N, C-alpha and C positions, 0 to 999 in steps of 0.2 A: 871428555877427551876420547878421541877415536883411536889413538895409539897407532896412527899411520903417518909416515913421513911423506906428506903430499900437500900441496898448497890448497886443494879443495878441503881436505880434512882440517887444516889449520884455520881456514876461513870459517868452517862450520863450528869449530871450537869457540869462535867469537860470536857468530851470528846464528847458530843453530838453536839457541834457546828460544822457547816459546815467547812470542811478542817482540823479540829483539828487532826483527826486520820491520815490523809495523811501527815501532818507535823510531827507527831510522827513517822510515817513509815519512812520518809526520815532521821530523826534524828537517828532512830534505825539502819539504814544501814550505818551510818557514816558521813552524811552531817552535817557540823557544822557552816558554814558561811551564813549570811543572803542572800547575792547575790546568793550563790549556792542553797539555799532553794528556792529562787524566780525562778531560772532557771529551777529547777526540778518540779515546780508547776506553769506552764505558765498561767493557768486559774485563778490564785489567784492574786489579786492586791497587790502591796507592802504595801499599807496602811492596808489592812485586814490581811496580813501576820504578820505585826508588832503587830497588835492588838491581834491576836491569840497567838503569842509568849509571849506577856505580860500576857495573861490569863493563859498560861501554867506555866509561872514563878510563878505567884501568887498562883497557885494550888500546887506548889512544885514539878512539874514534870521536869522542865528545869532550869538549871543555866546558866546565861549569864555573861561572864567575858572575857576581852581581845579580844572582837569582836567575840567570839565563843559561840555557843549555844550547851550545853552538857546536856544529860539526867541525872537526879538525880537517886538515887536508886529506887525511885517510878516510874520514867520514864522507867528505864531499865526493871523493873518488868512487863512492858506492852509488852515486846517482844513476849511472847507466845500468848498474845491476838492478836497482829498484824499478826503474822504468822498463828494463828488459823483462823482468818478472811480470810487470803489468801487461806488456805487449804479448808475452807468451800466454798469460792467463786469459786475456781477452780473446786470443785466437783459439785456444784449445780447451779451456775448462769453464769459460764464462757463459752462463745461460740465464734462464729466468731466476729471479730471486726466491729464496726460501722465505716463508713468513717471518721467521725469527731474524732475518737480515734487514727487514724493513723497519727502521728506527727513525721516526720523524724528528726526534730531538737531535740525533746524530747528524741527520741530513741538514737540518737548519744550521748546526754548528759548522759542518763542512762548507756550507754556502756562505757563511756570514762575512768572510773576508774576500769573497770573489764576486762582489757586487759593486758596480761602478755607477754612482749617481752624482759624481763630481761636477757634471755639466750643469746641474741645477743650482739656482741661487740659494744662499743660506748655508748655515754651518751644520745643521742636523737634518738627516734624511732617514726615512723609515720604509722598510719593506715588510709587509705582513703576509704570513703564510697561513692559509686556512684549508684544512683537510676535510674531505667528506667522510673519511673512515678513521679519523682520530679526533677526539673531542678537544684536544689541546690546540691552542693557537700560539703562534710564535711571531714575535716582532724583532726584526733585525734593525738595530739602531746604529747609524753611521754618523759619528760626530767628529768633525775635523779629521776625517779619514780613518778614525779608529772605530771598528765595528764590534758590537756586542749583541748577544741574544737575550731577549726578555720573554718570560712566560706570562707576564701580565702586561696590560696596556700601559706603555710608558707615558701616555698623555700627549704625544706629539701627533701632528697631522701625518697621515699615511700617504706616501708618494706612490706606492705600488702595492696592490693587493693581488696575490696569486691564490686562486682557488682551484683545487685539484684533489686527487687521492695520492697517498704516499708513494705507491708503486710508480705512478706516472711521473712524479717529480724526480724520483730516483732515476728513471729511465732517461729523462731529458738531461738531468745533471751529469750522468755518466756517458752520454753520447749514444745511448742505445735507441732513443727515439728522438728524431729531429724536432726542434722547438716549433718550427712552422707546422709540422704534422700534428703535434699535440694541440696547438692553438686552433688549427683548422677543424679538427675533429671535435673540439669542445672538451677534450679531456683536461685541458689546462685553460683557465680563463684569467685574463689579466685586466685589472681595472686600475686606471690612473689617468693622468693627463696625456694628451697626444704626444707631448715632448718625451714622455717616458715610454709609453707603449709602442711608439713608432720605432724605437731603437732598442727593443727588448733584448735582441741578440747581443747587443753591446753591453747593456746593463747586467745581464746574466752571463758572467764569464764562467764557463763550464769547468768541471773538474779537469785537472791536468792530465788525467788518463783518458778523457773523452776522445781525443784524436785516435788513440790506440784502439778503443772500442769501435769507433767508426771505421777505421781501416780494417779491423778484423771482420766486420760485417761485410765489407766489400769483398774480401778474400773468400769468405765462406759462401757468398752468393755466386762467386765465379766457379766454385768447385763443380757443381752439377753440370754446368755448360762445358767445362773442360773435359769432364768425364765422357759426355756425349760425343764430343769431337774425337776423343781417343778411341771410343768404341766404333765410331763410323769410319775411322781412318783405314785405308786399304792395307792389307797385309803384304 
C-alpha cells in the first residue's frame, strides 16, 4: 500500500506486485488454465502464481470457475493498459535481446496457438521447430484446432519444418525482423508442401505485439531524418 489517495496509487496497489501485469497479459490474450499460465511464465513459481491469482480474484479482476481463470469486466478493461505498455516498451526500451531472454521452449509455447493450418485436409497437423543453437526440437501438434507442444516426436507427418536460430525466430515472431527478410537471407528456412510454404505469412500469425514493434521501428527510423530537417531549417 502506498498510502496515497490517488487513482494511480490505488491501481498500483492491485497491479504493482511482481508478475501481476504479466499474468493479466497472458489472460488478456486468451490463456485460461493454471498449467498454461505456469507454462507461459517459466520464471514464476506455481506457489506465487496461485497467490497472485487469488489477489487478482479478490481485487475483482479475475473469476475462477470450472478450472478456468477468466477476466472480469474490470480485467478486460485493462487491455488498453497492457497493449499501451507494449507500445511504449517497443518505442522506448525495446532493443536487442539479452541471452537469458532467449528461451526456445517459451517461444514454442507462445507460438503454439498462433499457427493456422486449417486449410489443409485432415484433423492433425504438425509444425516442427529445429534450432541451430539449441539441441532441443519442438513439435507443435494441432488436432481439431487444439494445439499442444511436444518435446519428442509425436509420430505424425510434419506439415512444416522451420530451421533457424532462436534469436531469429524471436525477431520474426515479435515483428522485429520481417518474415520475408528472414527467408530471403537464409536465416530462416521453411520446408513443407508448396501449399504451406507459399502462404507462410498466413500460417504464422505473429505475436499480438508485433504490429507495435513494427510501428516503433518506423518511428525510430524517422527520427534521424526529422532531426536533419530541423537542423537545416532556416532560423
